[in-house]
C-alpha positions in Angstrom: -12.5 132.4 69.2 -16.3 133.2 69.0 -18.9 130.5 68.5 -19.8 131.8 65.1 -16.3 131.7 63.8 -15.7 128.2 65.3 -18.8 127.0 63.6 -17.6 128.3 60.3 -14.2 126.6 60.7 -16.0 123.3 61.5 -18.4 123.6 58.6 -15.7 124.5 56.1 -13.9 121.3 56.8 -16.9 119.4 55.4 -16.7 121.1 52.0 -14.8 119.0 49.5 -14.2 122.0 47.3 -12.2 123.8 49.9 -8.5 123.1 50.1 -6.8 123.9 53.5 -3.2 122.8 53.4 -0.7 123.3 56.2 1.1 126.6 55.4 4.5 125.4 56.8 4.4 122.3 54.6 4.2 124.3 51.4 6.9 126.9 52.1 9.4 124.4 50.6 7.2 121.7 49.1 4.7 121.7 46.3 1.1 120.7 46.9 -0.1 117.4 45.3 -2.6 119.4 43.1 0.1 121.5 41.5 -0.2 120.8 37.8 -3.2 118.5 38.4 -6.1 120.8 39.1 -7.8 120.0 35.8 -7.2 116.3 35.9 -7.6 115.5 39.6 -9.9 118.2 41.0 -12.2 119.6 38.3 -11.9 116.5 36.1 -12.1 118.6 32.9 -9.7 120.6 30.7 -11.5 124.0 31.0 -9.5 127.2 31.6 -8.5 128.0 35.2 -9.1 131.4 36.6 -7.8 132.6 40.1 -9.2 135.3 42.3 -6.4 136.3 44.7 -7.5 137.7 48.0 -11.0 136.5 47.3 -12.4 137.5 50.8 -15.9 136.1 51.0 -15.7 134.7 47.5 -18.5 136.7 46.1 -16.6 137.5 42.9 -15.5 134.0 42.4 -19.0 132.7 42.8 -20.4 135.3 40.4 -17.8 134.5 37.8 -18.5 130.7 38.2 -22.2 131.3 37.5 -21.5 133.4 34.4 -18.9 131.0 33.0 -19.8 127.3 33.5 -17.1 126.4 31.0 -14.3 127.8 33.1 -12.9 126.7 36.5 -12.6 129.3 39.3 -10.4 129.1 42.4 -10.7 131.7 45.1 -7.6 132.2 47.2 -7.5 133.7 50.7 -5.8 133.1 54.0 -8.9 133.8 56.1 -11.0 130.7 56.5 -13.9 132.6 58.1 -14.1 134.7 54.9 -13.9 131.8 52.5 -16.7 130.0 54.4 -19.3 132.4 52.9 -18.4 131.7 49.2 -17.9 128.0 49.9 -21.3 127.6 51.6 -23.1 129.6 48.8 -21.5 127.5 46.1 -22.2 124.3 48.0 -25.9 125.2 48.5 -26.3 126.3 44.9 -24.5 123.2 43.6 -21.9 125.2 41.6 -19.4 122.6 40.5 -16.8 124.7 38.7 -15.4 126.5 41.7 -12.9 125.8 44.5 -11.4 127.7 47.4 -7.8 127.5 48.5 -6.8 128.7 51.9 -3.2 129.9 51.7 -1.0 133.0 51.6 -0.7 134.5 48.1 3.1 134.6 48.6 3.0 130.8 48.4 0.9 130.6 45.2 3.6 129.0 43.1 3.5 125.9 45.4 0.0 125.2 44.2 0.0 126.0 40.5 2.4 124.8 37.8 3.8 126.5 34.7 1.0 127.5 32.2 -1.7 126.1 34.4 -3.7 129.3 34.9 -5.4 131.4 32.2 -6.5 134.5 34.1 -6.0 136.2 37.5 -8.5 138.5 39.2 -7.4 140.9 42.0 -10.5 142.5 43.6 -10.2 145.3 46.2 -6.9 144.3 47.8 -5.2 146.3 50.4 -3.3 149.0 48.4 -0.3 148.9 50.7 0.2 152.6 50.2 3.4 153.1 52.3 6.7 153.0 50.3 8.1 150.2 52.5 5.0 148.1 51.7 5.6 148.1 47.9 6.5 144.4 47.8 3.2 143.5 49.3 1.1 145.2 46.6 -0.5 142.4 44.6 0.3 144.2 41.3 4.0 144.9 42.1 6.7 143.6 39.8 7.5 141.0 42.4 4.0 139.5 42.5 3.6 139.8 38.7 6.9 137.8 38.4 5.3 135.1 40.5 2.2 135.1 38.3 4.4 134.7 35.2 5.4 131.3 36.5 1.8 129.9 36.6 0.0 132.0 33.9 -0.1 130.9 30.3 1.9 133.3 28.1 -0.1 136.5 27.7 -2.5 135.4 30.4 -4.8 138.1 31.6 -4.5 140.0 34.9 -7.6 142.0 36.1 -7.5 144.6 38.9 -10.7 146.1 40.3 -10.2 148.6 43.2 -11.6 151.6 45.0 -8.0 152.8 45.5 -6.9 155.5 43.1 -3.4 155.1 44.4 -3.3 151.4 43.6 -4.9 151.9 40.2 -2.3 154.6 39.2 0.5 152.5 40.6 -0.5 149.5 38.6 -0.7 151.7 35.5 2.9 152.7 36.1 4.0 149.1 36.4 2.2 148.2 33.2 3.6 151.3 31.3 7.2 150.7 32.5 7.2 147.1 31.4 5.4 147.7 28.1 2.5 145.4 28.9 -0.5 145.5 26.7 -3.6 147.0 28.3 -6.9 145.5 27.4 -9.2 147.9 29.1 -8.9 150.5 31.9 -11.0 153.2 33.5 -10.8 155.3 36.7 -14.6 155.4 36.9 -16.0 152.0 36.0 -19.7 152.7 36.4 -19.6 155.9 34.3 -18.6 153.7 31.3 -21.2 152.3 28.9 -19.7 148.9 29.0 -22.3 146.2 28.8 -20.2 143.7 30.7 -21.8 141.2 33.2 -18.3 140.4 34.6 -17.5 143.9 35.7 -21.0 144.5 37.0 -20.5 141.8 39.7 -20.4 143.6 43.0 -19.0 142.4 46.3 -20.4 143.5 49.7 -17.5 145.8 50.2 -17.7 147.2 46.7 -21.3 148.2 47.3 -20.2 150.0 50.5 -17.6 151.9 48.6 -20.1 152.9 46.0 -22.6 154.0 48.7 -19.9 156.2 50.1 -19.4 157.8 46.7 -16.0 156.2 46.0 -15.1 155.7 42.3 -14.3 152.1 41.2 -11.1 151.7 39.1 -10.5 148.8 36.7 -7.6 147.7 34.6 -6.8 144.5 32.7 -3.7 143.6 30.8 -1.7 140.8 29.2 1.2 139.5 31.1 4.1 138.3 28.9 6.0 135.4 30.5 9.4 136.2 28.8 9.8 139.7 30.3 12.0 140.6 33.2 9.8 143.0 35.1 10.9 146.2 36.5 9.5 148.1 39.5 8.6 151.8 39.0 9.7 154.5 41.3 6.2 155.4 42.5 5.9 157.3 45.8 2.4 158.1 47.0 3.7 161.1 48.9 4.5 162.7 45.6 1.2 162.0 43.9 
């Protein structure tokens, strides 16, 4: 391990707003904060918003700045990535943000029924191969997991440079008759005056510089629906 990464791991341990549980422990057991994020961690009753696969936490930090009356939690398995957002929020004294280091597959070990209001998924790996369908963060399998922690008709946001993932997500939404709030295959060609969508991560800026279009879709997730998986094969697109 390089000295830079080691320093990040050492420093992140000093941040009280970073939760780093043992992964093995929460495969079968719930974390002590499950159902208690408002009461025990944030110590308020403000809405909770997750960013799944938050990377360096730039989007979570940006959202927290824009919405001081909401609580934001960035989730990622890579501690060296989380360090950047954690350090920025610590230095800027942003108190309505936390970071959780865990695998997204274990998310239900950390959040209880109706505990979360919104989920953001920003620039995830599109998992384009057919055999990787279950790993797509907008698959019916993951959405079923989100149903267990989101309030009924909680909002799911996807922002991606992947046309494939955007079209796939549209198919999931259409098949399951979920209500779309907004969507576009070219975000920055829209005349939306929206500070939330204008937040750009480091990697998003790289995509834009390379001429990639940014796709966005948001929709309500109904908790009482049994979700189906579309037959969506990239090779046929």
